[in-house]
N, C-alpha and C positions, 0 to 999 in steps of 0.2 A: 043253851047253857042253863042248867037247872040251879036255881038259887032258893028253892023252897025250904031247905034245912039250914036256916041261918046259924044255928048253934054249932053245926059241924065245921071242922077246920077247912079252910079254903085251900084248894090244890092249885098252885101257880104253874102255868105252862107257857111255852112259847111255840108258836106255829111256824113251821118251816115250809114256805110256799114256793121255794126256788125251783122245784120240779113240777109245780102245778100250773097248767096251761091257762087257767081262767082265774087268776087271783082276784079277790074281792076288791071293789073300788069304794065301798061305803061300809058304814057300821052295820047296816041291815044285812048286806051281803056277807059280812064276816060272821054275824050271828047265825045266819042261815047255813053257812058252811059248817060251823061248829055243831049245830043240831044234827047235821048228817054224820059227823064224826063221833059224837058223844056215845052213841050205843056201842061202838067198837072200842072206844077209849076206856070205858068202865070195866071192860073184860081184861085189861092189861094190869100186870103187877109192876108198879113203878120201880121196885127194887131189882126186878129181873132185867129190866132194860129201860134206863131213864130216857132213851131216845128211840121212839117207835115211828115207823113209817106205815102209812095206809095207802093201798093202791085203789085209786078211783077210776080205773079203766082208761078210757080215751082222754080223760081230763088230766091224767098224770098222777103224781104222788103228793101226799101231804105228810109232813113229819110233825110229831108232837114231842116236845122236850119237857120232861118233868124237872122243874127247877129245884124242888126240895123233895126228892123221892123218899127220904127217910121219914119225913114228917107226914107223908100222905096216909090217910086211913086205909086199913086193909080189912076186907077187900073193898075196892071201889064199887059203888052202886049207883042206881038211878038218882038217888038223893044226894050224891056227893057234889058239893059246889066247886066249880072251877073258875079260875081267873086268868084270862089271857094277858100276860105281862108284856109280850112282845111278838112281833111278826117279822120273819125273814122273808124278804121279797126278792124276786129275780132282779138283777141289775138292769137298769134302763139307760140306754144310750140316748142322752138328750141332745148332745151336739153331734149330729150325724153329718157325714161327708156328703155334700150335694152331688158330687160326681158319682160316688158309689150308689147313692139313692136312685139315680136315673137307671142304673142297671139292676135294681131290685135288691141290693144288699145293704146292710146297715153296718157302718164302720165309724168308730169314734174319730172325731175330727178336732184335734187340739188347736188348729190354726184357723184364722179368719181370713176369708178372701174378700177384699173390698169390692171386686167386680160382682160377686154373688150376693152382696148385702142388699142391693136395691133399696137402700134407705131404711131397711128394717133390722139391720144388724143380725141377720140369720145365716148369712153365707159362711159355710165352714168347709174346710178341706182337710183330708187325712194326710198322714205322713207319706203314703204311697203316691198321692196325687199333688202334693205341695210342690210349688216351684219357688226356689230361692235364687236371688241374684247376688253377686258380689257387692259389698258395700252396705248391706242392710239385712236385718233379720225379718223383714216384711215378707209374708207368704202370699201366694195366690194360686188359684187352680190353673190347670193347663189352658183352659178356655180363655181365661182372663190374664194370661201371662203378659207382663209389660212389653210394650213395643217402643222402638225408637221413633223420633219425629219423622224419620224417613220412611217409616212403615215396616222396617225390618225388626225381627224379634230382638229384643234388648238382651244384653248379657251382663250388665252391671249398672248399679245406681251411682250417679256422680256424687261424690262426697265433698265437692268444693263449696266455697262460701256463697255462691249464687244458687246452686241447685239444692244444697243441704240434704242430699239423699232423698230428694222428692222427685227427681227426674231420672229416668232410665235411658240408656243409650246403647246402640249396637257397637260391635267391635270397631267398625270403620270410623265412627265418630268419637271414640274414646282414646285418651292418651294415658297410659299406665304410669304409675308412680315410678320414678327413676330407680328406687331401691326396694319397692314392694309391689310386685305385680298384682296382688289381690286388691290394691287400692287404685281406682281409676277416676279420671276427671274428663269432663267434656272440654272442648277446645277453649272456651272462655274461662272456665274455672282453672284449667291448667295454666293458662297465661297469667291469671291472677296469683296462683299459688307458686308457680315457678316461672317468673317473668324472665324474658331473655335480656341479656346484657346488651347495652347500646352498641358495643363494639361488634362489628359483623363477624360471624363464624365463631364467636366465643362460646364454648360449651358450658360455661359456668352460669349459675343463676344470678340474675340481677336483683338481689335482695335489697340493695341500698338505693334510696331515692335521692336525686339531686335536690339539695336544700337551698339552691339559689333563690333569693326573694329580695324585694325592695319594700320600703315603707308604703309606696304607692300600690304595690301589687304583692300582698303578703302570701298569696297562694304560691307554694314552691313550684319549681320547674317540674319535679317529679319524675324526670327521665330515669330509667332503671339502669343501674351499674353494678357489676359484680365486685367482689372484694379486691380482685387483682387490678381492675381498671378504674376504680374510684379514685378521684383526686381529693385529698384532704387539704383544705386551706387552713393552716394552723394560725388562727387568730386569737386563741385563748391560752396560749402558752404550751410548752412541750408536754405537760402532764394532762391536758384536757383534749378531748377528741375534737378535731377540727371540723369545719363545715364541709360536708360531702358535696362535691361538685361533679357534674358530667364534664366530658372533654370540651364541649363547646363553651360552657360558661367558665371553665378553668382557663382556657386559652384567651377568653375575652377579658380577663382581669388586667392583662398587661396594657390594654388600650382604654381602660376605664379611668376616669379622672379621680383624683384624690377625694373630691367631694362625694362622688358616687360610690367609691369604695367604702367610705365611712357610713354612707347610707345603707349599704349592703350589710356591713358588720352590725349596725344598730338593728336592722330588721331581723337578722339572724338571732341576735341576743334577745329581742322581744319574743321571738318564737320559742326560744329555749326557756325564757322566764315563765312562759305560760304553759309549757309542757310538763306533765307530771314526771316523765321519765328522766328529766334533767335535775330533779331535786335530790340532793344527796342525803345520806343517812343523818347527817347533822342538820338537814333542812336549811343549808346555806342558800342565800338568794343568788341568782345568776347575776354576774357583774359584767360591765363592759371591760374590754382589755385596757390596761393602762396605756397612756399615750407613749410611754417608752417602748411598749410592744408595737403600738400602731406605727411608730416611726420606722421600725424595721420591717413591718408589713409593707409599707409604702416603698421602702428601698428594695426589698426582695421581689415585690410583685411587679412594679413598673419602673424601678430605678430612680425614683424621685426622693431626694434627700431634703427633708424639711426640719427646721428647728422645732423644739418643743412648743415655742410660742405660736408658730404657724399652725401646728396641729391643733393646739388649744383653740385657736381662732376658727378652725374648721368645725369643731364640735360646737362652739358658741354660736356660730352662724346657723348651723343646722337647728339648734335648740330655738333660736330666735325665729326661724322660719316656721317651725312647728307651732310655737306659741301664737303666731300670727294667723293661723288657720281659722276660718269662721266657725268651724265645728270640730269637735274632737270625738273620735271613736275610741274603742278600747285599745287599739294599736297605738294611736298617738298618745293617749294617756300613759300607757306603759313605757313608751319611748321617752317621754318627758320625765317620768320618774327615774328611769335609768340614767338619763343625762344629769339630773339634779344630784343623784348620789355619786356621779362620776366627777363632779367638780373638785371635791377635796383631793382625790388622787391626782388630778391634773395639776393642781397647785403644787402638790408635793413633788411631782416629777419635774416640773419647771424649775423649782428651787434647787433640786438635786442636780439637774442638768447644768444650771448656771455654776454651781459650786465645782462640779467636775470639769467644766470647761475652763475654769480659771487655771486649774492644774494642767489640764490637757493642752491648752494653748501654750503654756510654758514649754512642755515637751515638744509641741509642734514647732515652736520658734527655734529650739535647739536643732531640730531636724533640718529646718530650712537653712540655718546657718551652716550646718555640716555639708549640705548640698552646694552651697555657694563657695565654701572653702575648697571643695573638690572641683570647682569650676563647672558645675552642672547647672548653669544659669537658667536654662529653659525649664528644667524640672522644678527648680526653686520658685520660679514665677508661676508655674502652672498648678502645682500641688495645692490642695485645699484641705482645711481641717474639717472633719466630719463628726467624730465622737471620741470620747475617752472613757474607758472602764477602769476606774481606780482599783476596784477589788481584784481584777485580774491583770491590771497593768497593761492594757491593750489600747493602743492609739490607732484609731481608724482614720484613714485619709482618702481623699478622692483624687484620682489621677486621670487625665484624659486618655481615651482608649489608645490613641496613637503613641502614647508615651509609657504605657504600662510595661512593655518589655524592657525599655531603657531604665525604668525605675527599679524593676526587680533584678535585672542582671541575670547572667547565666547561673541557673541552679539557685536562684534567690540570693546570690552572693552579695549584691548591692544592699538588699533589705537587711541581711544579717549584719553587714558592716554598720548601717545606720542604727540598728537596734543596739549594737555595742556602744556606739557613740552617745546615743540619747538615753539609754538605760531602761527602755520599755519595749514591749513587743509592738511591732508595727504591722498592720493589716490593711489591705485595700478594701474600701467599702464596695460591696456588691451592687451591681446596677441592674439586676434582673435575674 
């Protein structure tokens, strides 16, 4: 490049080396190439052709682009200064496919093969040789295609919570998603994602876990049950979801003592109070069921009819036992907090129960008198008062099992006659 005539205007050019087989690798090599080209370049009229190519024989061709042909001096001569503003080089494939490289060809490899990396992060694979398995976009070459633990070629990555798409399995050891065959799981992850219902031969998924627990063993049963076979123990009222139970623990409620039933209710409430998913939008705290509800729980579960005072004593006894423990963990502390907040509602229910029973016993007395006037002495002596609902006008009574048919009469005729005489609705208290 001749720069002797500093006063002459500089002619800017770009070198096109894309067809040149020996492109320069340094400044010195670039200057040497220009010195070979310059004698031919000064013979060219930039206005006649702003892009000129020069044949260098076996080395290929070099193109010279005049960037400002109108401003170049005419004619060009040995003293014309040139400035190389840019160089167009042939594309270089830096990420080459390792499989193609072994056969002597060079192919761009957009994917990385972990097996070819050898710890240096250089293993690459092209689109033609890339192997993809269902469940992940991770690629590998044919030689390093994933294999199952049994040694067979894998066909999919397990997307379960245990494998997390890091372990590949063959078709024999995979279980496909029930509704999407492109998603597969190993046996353990499938069992975790789609657990079987505890009821034999049930085709449904056991998404629900049994929530049976006690204060001494707060870890729930956890047995899996589907939505059709789960048993809900309604201990929090009709508008709240009951405790989910498996068949074994649901059947065991009938033989559980009242003290242990209250222990189970308290343990379940402690678990709900500590769980985020039970906090409502208004952030209301979870409460124990009122003893008016507990009374009917005991009646419906095991047929035990207790007065409000008796149920209150059960809660008081449990609270006294917990306070007497030598040490308190988070479970006991939460249980005591629930019991302390429960005292007010227990006192209210007891007072309401007493007031209702004054009116209820008056209705009950008129019913017994009606039985005696009708000469039904055995029923009059055996029937017992259970409860009275003034709001609905319902009198609940207890009748021995062997006298229920006699009390009701054919088609409930006797009960309807008593209701007409007493003036309230009469119902038998359920015993289980």
